[in-house]
C-alpha positions as a printed Julia matrix, in Angstrom:
522×3 Matrix{Float64}:
 42.46   32.08   -66.16
 46.17   31.7    -64.69
 48.74   29.06   -65.24
 47.98   27.29   -62.13
 44.41   27.35   -62.01
 42.81   23.63   -62.25
 39.18   22.96   -63.16
 39.28   19.26   -63.78
 41.53   16.06   -64.13
 45.09   16.79   -65.28
 46.67   14.55   -67.91
 50.59   14.81   -68.35
 52.24   13.61   -71.44
 55.65   12.22   -71.04
 58.74   14.22   -72.37
 59.29   13.73   -75.86
 62.57   12.22   -76.96
 65.21   15.0    -77.53
 65.66   14.15   -81.11
 61.77   14.35   -81.9
 60.91   17.14   -79.49
 60.22   20.27   -81.26
 62.68   23.15   -80.35
 61.52   25.36   -77.63
 63.23   28.68   -76.5
 63.15   30.55   -73.43
 60.88   32.89   -74.76
 58.21   30.54   -75.6
 58.58   28.8    -72.3
 58.3    31.86   -70.31
 55.26   33.12   -72.45
 53.21   29.73   -71.85
 54.19   29.46   -68.26
 54.81   25.62   -68.72
 57.82   23.5    -68.13
 59.66   22.29   -71.25
 58.0    19.04   -72.35
 55.15   19.19   -69.74
 51.7    20.02   -71.01
 48.8    20.25   -68.6
 45.21   19.67   -70.22
 42.24   20.73   -68.41
 39.18   18.29   -68.94
 35.73   19.6    -67.88
 33.59   17.0    -65.86
 30.75   15.33   -67.76
 27.32   16.72   -66.91
 23.98   15.2    -67.41
 21.93   16.96   -69.94
 18.87   18.65   -68.27
 15.65   16.87   -68.35
 17.21   13.45   -69.08
 16.47   10.42   -66.76
 19.21    7.81   -66.28
 17.85    4.18   -66.9
 18.68    1.75   -64.26
 16.49   -1.31   -65.04
 14.47   -3.48   -62.85
 16.02   -5.15   -59.77
 15.87   -8.78   -59.01
 13.1    -8.55   -56.55
 11.11   -6.44   -59.04
 11.58   -8.96   -61.83
 10.52  -11.83   -59.78
  7.51   -9.96   -58.75
  6.56   -9.22   -62.18
  7.16  -12.87   -63.4
  4.86  -14.19   -60.61
  2.04  -12.15   -61.61
 -1.0   -14.22   -62.76
 -0.91  -12.95   -66.3
  2.79  -13.88   -66.96
  1.85  -17.34   -65.27
 -0.99  -18.01   -67.46
  1.22  -17.0    -70.76
  4.05  -19.26   -69.76
  1.43  -22.3    -69.37
 -0.01  -21.56   -72.56
  3.06  -21.48   -74.54
  4.26  -24.62   -72.92
  1.18  -26.45   -73.84
  1.3   -25.37   -77.29
  5.03  -26.58   -77.55
  3.97  -30.06   -76.46
  0.77  -30.28   -78.48
  2.95  -29.23   -81.61
  5.65  -31.88   -80.7
  3.02  -34.62   -80.32
  1.31  -33.67   -83.56
  4.45  -34.04   -85.53
  5.23  -37.26   -83.81
  1.82  -38.55   -84.66
  2.4   -37.5    -88.33
  5.72  -39.16   -88.7
  4.14  -42.32   -87.32
  1.39  -42.28   -89.74
  3.87  -41.76   -92.63
  5.99  -44.62   -91.59
  3.04  -46.86   -91.27
  1.4   -45.85   -94.53
  4.65  -45.92   -96.65
  5.41  -49.16   -98.5
  8.01  -51.26   -96.71
 11.38  -51.46   -98.4
 12.08  -54.55  -100.24
 14.75  -56.81   -98.75
 17.89  -56.91  -100.84
 19.02  -60.33  -102.19
 22.25  -61.76  -101.15
 24.76  -61.34  -103.73
 28.16  -62.47  -104.49
 30.94  -60.47  -106.41
 29.99  -62.15  -109.78
 26.5   -60.85  -109.54
 27.68  -57.23  -109.41
 29.12  -56.74  -112.87
 30.73  -58.25  -115.96
 33.39  -60.72  -116.49
 36.12  -60.39  -118.91
 37.87  -63.38  -120.55
 41.46  -63.07  -121.61
 42.05  -66.45  -123.24
 45.4   -65.7   -124.77
 48.01  -63.61  -122.94
 50.03  -63.18  -125.99
 47.07  -61.87  -128.11
 45.89  -59.67  -125.28
 49.31  -58.05  -124.79
 49.89  -57.61  -128.46
 53.25  -59.6   -128.4
 54.54  -63.17  -128.99
 55.95  -63.23  -125.38
 52.89  -62.15  -123.34
 52.97  -63.37  -119.78
 51.65  -62.9   -116.31
 54.14  -60.18  -115.49
 53.05  -58.16  -118.62
 49.38  -58.69  -117.8
 50.04  -56.98  -114.44
 50.81  -53.83  -116.25
 47.47  -53.79  -117.85
 45.61  -53.85  -114.66
 44.9   -50.2   -114.72
 43.25  -50.47  -118.18
 41.15  -53.54  -117.02
 40.04  -51.64  -113.97
 38.82  -48.92  -116.08
 36.52  -51.17  -117.94
 34.76  -51.49  -114.39
 34.49  -55.28  -114.76
 34.38  -57.47  -111.63
 36.47  -60.39  -112.81
 38.97  -61.64  -115.02
 38.69  -65.1   -116.7
 42.43  -66.1   -117.31
 43.94  -68.7   -119.57
 44.28  -71.6   -119.64
 47.94  -71.22  -118.74
 48.71  -74.59  -117.25
 51.17  -77.06  -118.86
 49.68  -78.96  -121.78
 51.41  -81.44  -123.9
 49.28  -81.55  -126.93
 46.73  -84.55  -126.82
 49.09  -86.16  -124.15
 47.38  -86.53  -120.82
 50.56  -87.75  -119.01
 52.34  -84.57  -120.26
 49.67  -82.26  -118.98
 49.77  -81.04  -115.51
 46.96  -78.8   -114.29
 48.79  -77.72  -111.25
 51.97  -76.31  -113.02
 52.15  -73.15  -115.01
 53.72  -73.37  -118.48
 57.01  -71.58  -117.99
 56.13  -69.58  -121.25
 53.51  -67.74  -119.31
 55.5   -67.36  -116.06
 55.63  -68.93  -112.64
 53.27  -69.44  -109.67
 55.02  -66.68  -108.09
 54.14  -64.3   -110.88
 50.4   -65.6   -110.52
 50.59  -64.79  -106.92
 51.83  -61.41  -107.59
 49.08  -60.82  -110.18
 46.43  -61.97  -107.8
 47.46  -59.66  -105.02
 47.79  -56.7   -107.63
 44.35  -57.45  -109.09
 42.6   -57.65  -105.58
 43.96  -54.05  -104.95
 42.13  -53.07  -108.01
 38.89  -54.65  -107.05
 39.3   -57.42  -109.53
 38.72  -61.15  -109.01
 40.83  -63.75  -110.95
 39.11  -66.87  -112.46
 41.48  -69.58  -113.93
 40.54  -71.55  -116.94
 41.35  -75.22  -116.43
 40.2   -76.78  -119.61
 42.68  -79.69  -119.63
 43.71  -80.26  -123.32
 43.45  -76.72  -124.58
 46.3   -77.09  -127.14
 44.89  -80.32  -128.49
 41.99  -81.58  -130.72
 39.69  -82.7   -127.92
 39.59  -80.54  -124.82
 38.87  -83.54  -122.47
 41.25  -86.12  -124.35
 39.65  -89.22  -125.19
 36.36  -90.68  -123.72
 38.38  -93.74  -122.17
 40.42  -91.26  -120.41
 37.79  -89.49  -118.37
 38.58  -91.06  -115.07
 42.05  -89.9   -115.22
 40.93  -86.49  -116.26
 38.5   -86.2   -113.58
 41.26  -87.15  -111.01
 43.61  -84.62  -112.18
 40.5   -81.84  -112.29
 39.73  -82.86  -108.66
 43.31  -82.17  -107.57
 43.8   -79.09  -109.62
 40.63  -77.47  -108.13
 41.7   -78.05  -104.59
 45.19  -76.81  -105.41
 44.3   -73.49  -107.28
 41.32  -72.51  -105.01
 43.65  -72.81  -101.9
 46.29  -70.74  -103.6
 43.8   -67.94  -103.9
 42.14  -67.9   -107.34
 38.68  -66.71  -107.05
 37.04  -69.32  -109.38
 37.67  -71.93  -112.08
 36.38  -72.25  -115.73
 36.16  -75.29  -117.94
 35.0   -75.32  -121.5
 33.59  -77.68  -124.05
 31.67  -79.55  -121.4
 29.25  -80.82  -124.05
 32.27  -83.18  -125.29
 32.89  -84.33  -121.55
 31.22  -87.68  -121.01
 29.21  -87.81  -117.81
 29.39  -84.02  -117.66
 26.53  -83.46  -115.25
 28.05  -85.65  -112.59
 31.61  -84.21  -112.82
 30.13  -80.72  -112.75
 28.18  -81.43  -109.59
 31.32  -83.01  -107.91
 33.59  -80.03  -109.02
 31.11  -77.45  -107.82
 30.95  -78.95  -104.46
 34.71  -78.76  -104.12
 34.61  -75.16  -105.2
 31.98  -74.29  -102.52
 33.56  -76.2    -99.78
 36.65  -74.22  -100.16
 34.67  -70.99   -99.96
 30.98  -69.83  -100.84
 32.79  -66.83  -102.32
 34.26  -69.0   -105.25
 32.73  -69.64  -108.5
 32.75  -72.29  -111.05
 31.86  -71.56  -114.69
 31.06  -74.07  -117.37
 31.28  -73.37  -121.15
 29.61  -75.03  -124.04
 29.12  -74.36  -127.76
 25.71  -75.78  -127.72
 22.92  -73.33  -128.41
 20.24  -75.96  -127.5
 18.01  -74.9   -124.37
 17.44  -78.57  -123.55
 21.1   -79.27  -123.32
 21.82  -75.94  -121.5
 19.03  -76.79  -118.79
 20.58  -80.15  -118.19
 23.76  -78.76  -117.35
 22.33  -75.84  -115.31
 20.51  -78.71  -113.15
 23.86  -79.19  -111.51
 23.47  -76.2   -109.08
 21.8   -72.7   -109.0
 25.14  -71.24  -108.42
 26.72  -72.47  -111.67
 27.38  -69.96  -114.42
 27.07  -71.33  -117.88
 28.43  -69.55  -121.04
 26.9   -70.83  -124.33
 25.94  -69.99  -127.8
 22.27  -69.79  -127.05
 21.57  -66.25  -128.03
 23.47  -66.7   -131.23
 20.43  -68.65  -132.6
 18.36  -65.58  -132.54
 18.94  -64.73  -136.3
 19.62  -61.28  -134.75
 15.99  -60.22  -135.02
 14.2   -58.42  -132.42
 11.13  -61.01  -132.21
 13.5   -63.94  -132.0
 15.76  -62.32  -129.38
 12.89  -61.53  -127.21
 11.56  -65.02  -127.44
 14.87  -66.61  -126.75
 15.38  -64.52  -123.6
 11.8   -64.88  -122.09
 11.89  -68.63  -122.87
 15.15  -69.04  -121.06
 14.23  -66.9   -118.1
 10.93  -68.86  -117.77
 12.49  -72.2   -118.29
 15.11  -71.56  -115.5
 12.49  -70.16  -113.13
 14.36  -66.75  -113.14
 17.5   -68.4   -111.6
 20.79  -66.2   -111.87
 22.28  -66.72  -115.21
 25.08  -65.4   -117.49
 24.68  -63.79  -120.99
 27.14  -64.21  -123.82
 27.01  -65.31  -127.56
 29.76  -67.88  -127.07
 31.76  -69.65  -124.61
 34.99  -68.0   -125.84
 34.69  -65.91  -128.99
 34.32  -62.31  -129.73
 31.0   -60.6   -130.27
 32.03  -59.03  -133.46
 32.82  -62.35  -134.76
 29.14  -63.4   -134.45
 27.14  -60.23  -134.3
 26.54  -58.21  -137.47
 28.48  -54.79  -137.24
 25.41  -52.64  -137.54
 23.97  -54.5   -134.25
 27.33  -54.7   -132.17
 26.45  -51.5   -130.23
 22.83  -52.78  -129.59
 24.08  -55.95  -128.27
 26.3   -54.32  -125.73
 23.27  -52.57  -124.47
 21.28  -55.81  -124.42
 23.91  -57.86  -122.4
 24.66  -55.31  -119.94
 20.9   -54.75  -119.08
 19.41  -58.29  -119.07
 19.13  -59.9   -115.65
 22.21  -61.8   -114.95
 26.07  -61.61  -115.32
 27.27  -60.22  -118.72
 30.38  -62.16  -120.06
 32.72  -60.48  -122.69
 36.04  -61.49  -124.32
 39.06  -59.19  -124.51
 38.66  -57.01  -127.58
 34.67  -56.86  -127.43
 34.97  -53.34  -125.92
 36.55  -52.0   -129.14
 34.73  -54.13  -131.55
 37.71  -56.54  -132.23
 37.03  -59.35  -134.73
 38.84  -62.54  -135.26
 40.34  -63.01  -138.89
 41.09  -66.65  -139.53
 43.24  -67.22  -142.59
 41.82  -69.7   -145.1
 42.83  -73.24  -144.25
 44.26  -72.3   -140.75
 42.69  -72.76  -137.39
 41.18  -69.49  -136.01
 43.46  -67.83  -133.37
 42.6   -65.18  -130.93
 43.17  -61.77  -132.66
 45.86  -59.44  -131.16
 44.51  -56.55  -129.03
 44.8   -53.37  -130.87
 46.43  -50.97  -128.3
 47.83  -48.49  -130.81
 47.97  -47.61  -134.4
 50.77  -50.18  -135.59
 49.92  -53.11  -137.83
 49.32  -56.32  -135.99
 49.05  -60.06  -136.66
 45.55  -60.12  -137.5
 45.66  -57.21  -140.02
 47.41  -56.67  -143.24
 48.48  -52.99  -142.73
 48.23  -49.89  -140.49
 45.23  -50.02  -138.32
 42.76  -47.27  -138.26
 42.9   -45.21  -135.09
 39.18  -45.6   -134.44
 39.62  -49.39  -134.07
 42.32  -49.19  -131.25
 42.12  -48.67  -127.56
 44.31  -45.39  -127.87
 41.92  -44.12  -130.49
 38.71  -44.8   -128.78
 39.77  -43.94  -125.26
 39.13  -40.21  -125.44
 36.2   -40.43  -127.91
 32.76  -40.03  -125.96
 30.99  -41.65  -129.05
 33.26  -44.73  -129.27
 32.3   -48.31  -128.54
 34.89  -48.4   -125.59
 33.07  -45.45  -124.1
 29.87  -47.14  -124.41
 31.2   -50.2   -122.77
 32.49  -48.25  -119.74
 29.4   -46.32  -119.32
 27.12  -49.33  -119.53
 29.53  -51.37  -117.18
 29.4   -48.64  -114.48
 25.78  -48.34  -114.62
 25.45  -52.07  -114.28
 27.71  -52.26  -111.4
 25.83  -49.49  -109.3
 22.06  -49.26  -110.13
 19.97  -51.53  -108.2
 17.52  -51.97  -111.02
 20.06  -53.43  -113.07
 21.92  -55.25  -110.37
 19.01  -57.37  -109.32
 15.86  -55.64  -110.36
 12.61  -57.31  -111.85
 12.33  -57.84  -115.56
  9.15  -57.11  -117.47
  8.76  -57.42  -121.21
  6.58  -54.75  -123.05
  4.82  -54.92  -126.01
  6.4   -52.89  -129.01
  6.6   -52.32  -132.56
  7.83  -55.09  -135.16
 11.33  -56.09  -134.76
 11.58  -54.29  -131.51
 12.55  -55.76  -128.2
 11.59  -53.48  -125.27
 11.74  -54.26  -121.34
 11.64  -52.74  -118.03
 14.04  -53.19  -115.27
 12.81  -52.0   -111.76
 13.58  -52.61  -107.96
 11.41  -51.27  -105.27
 11.3   -47.42  -104.96
 14.73  -47.0   -106.92
 15.15  -45.5   -110.31
 13.64  -47.52  -113.02
 15.11  -48.18  -116.52
 13.51  -48.62  -119.78
 15.43  -50.52  -122.78
 14.04  -50.25  -126.21
 16.1   -52.13  -128.98
 15.45  -51.63  -132.74
 16.79  -54.71  -134.66
 15.36  -53.49  -137.78
 16.73  -51.82  -140.87
 14.24  -48.87  -141.02
 13.17  -46.21  -138.38
 10.37  -47.45  -136.13
  7.84  -45.98  -133.63
  8.44  -47.71  -130.41
  4.61  -48.37  -129.64
  5.36  -49.23  -126.19
  2.31  -51.0   -124.44
  1.98  -51.98  -120.69
 -0.72  -54.47  -121.03
  1.52  -57.31  -119.71
  2.82  -55.47  -116.72
  1.78  -56.33  -113.05
 -0.69  -53.9   -111.57
  1.83  -52.32  -109.52
  3.91  -51.29  -112.46
  3.21  -48.57  -115.01
  4.89  -46.65  -117.58
  5.06  -42.77  -117.13
  4.1   -40.3   -119.93
  7.77  -39.35  -120.35
 11.34  -40.54  -119.39
 14.86  -39.13  -119.4
 17.22  -40.25  -122.1
 20.22  -41.71  -120.49
 22.14  -42.92  -123.69
 21.79  -43.98  -127.29
 23.92  -46.48  -129.25
 23.96  -43.97  -132.04
 25.18  -40.26  -131.89
 22.69  -37.42  -132.44
 20.68  -37.58  -129.25
 21.29  -35.38  -126.29
 21.61  -37.09  -122.77
 19.18  -35.84  -120.3
 16.36  -34.88  -122.79
 12.81  -35.69  -121.84
 11.19  -38.07  -124.09
  7.41  -38.5   -124.64
  7.1   -42.33  -124.59
  3.87  -42.16  -126.87
  5.78  -40.35  -129.65
  9.24  -42.41  -129.2
 10.57  -43.58  -132.3
 14.05  -45.12  -132.99
 16.57  -45.11  -135.85
 17.66  -48.4   -137.59
 19.53  -50.56  -135.45
 19.54  -48.09  -132.46
 19.13  -48.98  -128.85
 17.89  -46.54  -126.13
 18.37  -46.67  -122.26
 15.81  -44.14  -120.59
 15.16  -43.75  -116.86
 12.44  -42.53  -114.67
 11.63  -42.24  -110.99
């Protein structure tokens, strides 16, 4: 074929750059019959393979003709009918499920003090571990207090009080030793950001022998209290506490008046009364003031720390108060470890956090701190053990497992148990406001069930005895709508050795001496 013969499209390549173009001599150019830098490529035309038909598809007119045929019309109607029948069937099924499902129980109206524990800081100096404890220093401890997952701090008293001198007592002025009103305002704002409410203790003569001065001075004290309540509630505190009301003449009348003042400022404000009495009759007379009054007392300390007596006291109290909202503590201001035997301390934490009501603790309860009064001297609030150094209530160096620092990272510590229980108490509906059912169980055991509607249920079993015991749980006293499962999941034990998440057969459940168990089931 000659150099100028063409059989198809011609593609010309651009001349290469001189520096990249391969050298070409005259001989090669003459031999190829092409110009230097010009290449002519001959491409053959595509041909269809013999016997192969080219697919062109149906035209629009042909598709419409096929779609309108009787067979396709019937098919479309059948598919459409099946779709709507299926849709109506699912709708009917959903309606049946909704109608037959039990209705959700209406949630009760709850205020902030219903949703978790309260934490009392009676002495700023003792809590901060120094002689110069004040409001500014307390602000620095708010992250720690927030980690305890409590809902409110009961602070003080911190007002100016001249011992046994009613004229030298000013309930509306902060003692300069503790700071100023501006310091309190700053604390209130910082606590609010942490989700903590602040309750101010206004027990008048807290430095004196009689908390309410002399009986003949009741009218003067009442006037001071009335004015102070208005002042501090308007200043932004979330509530007021008063203690030793058993020594206040005409306490019920005064409490009713002060409660009305509190609620007139806001329904979101709280009044707490404290008494050292352990008498149910005296407790009921004080609670008669209002269903919204919280009362701390020594009522549970009369149990003798046995399972049977504790069960009797709790059920007797709830029945006598018509299951009204209550608070649980072992004293109006003291530490748990100063009242409860050491081997039952963890068990009592589990008890207080899982009973229906607001648990109230004192600073140091979360680490097992105990007051150590010296012979012949009045008892003082023990210094909080933050680190391992010696303190005012110890005779030497403090063991690290007794301090906040030592217990902080230990999953088996009392502090870890406190945080775990406090967190559960604040988020689980059965523990927040669930029904309370006592179960029959073995000797010296106290067992009960907490449940709310279709939510997770909690079973609490407490062994107050000195020997291992089979739980022997019985459901004979439960309502017809409530039953125990064959097994439950272990959530926590007050003693090491058990594994969280284990499935436990309730029929064969046994407890170690002084052990408390918290179990859950759907």
